[in-house]
N, C-alpha and C positions, 0 to 999 in steps of 0.2 A: 504494500500500501505504498507507506511512505520513502520505504528506503536508507530510512534518519538512524543511525550508528543506536543516538542517545534513543529516540524514541523506542525502538523498536528494543529498544537494551531493557525500558521501564517497564514494571510490572501490571497486569490486568486493573483496574478496579470495578469492582464491584457493578451491576447498572441503580441500585438503587444512593453509591452513591452518587456518578455520575449526571443522576437526574437531581440531589437539592442542586452538585454545585451549577447548574443547566438549567435549572429552576423550568424543570421538565418532570409534571407527574406520571405517574407508573402506567394510568394506563394509553399517554403520550407515548410511551419511549415504545410499549408493545406496538403499540396501530407502523411508529418506527422501524420494529422489529421484521413484523409479519407484511410491510411494502421494499422489502430490503435494503433500505435508506441507511438501515445500524446493522453491524456487522456484529453478533458478540459471538463470548467461548463459552460453550457446555465446563460448567467442573465444579466437579461432584455434587451435581442438577441444577448448581446458583447457574446464575446467564451473570456476564462480564463481558469488557471492549477490552479492549486494548490499547493501550495511545493514538499506535496507528491506525487504527479503524475510525476514534478521536476525533485524530487529525485530517483524516477522507470525510469525512463527517462534512465539518466545519470548511472545507477547500470547498467541495457539491453543494453544500449548501451557501452560504458566500456568492459564488457563479450561475445560482437564481434557479440550480438545478430542480428544485424542489417547491420550488411558485406557484401557485396558479390564482386563480378568481373567490376574489370571497362569496361565498351565498347568502341570498340577499333570506332571512325569515320567512316562513309563509303565515300572511294573515290568518290569527283563528278564527273561525266565526262563532260573534257570538250572539 
């Protein structure tokens, strides 16, 4: 992914720690994983993310790869 030896040598962090640091909810992280936007590592049944995967995700996000249109809410019938 990154090819940076310093980043590649750093240990992975748990998904919960990444979510707290990034301000993302567990459900948002789950959706990102399901869409293939965030690559995770399963270690003993827990999900972790490598520093290289975080760098790749940030690069892709900054390039606008995940952008989309905001959906307007439907008007409810009262």
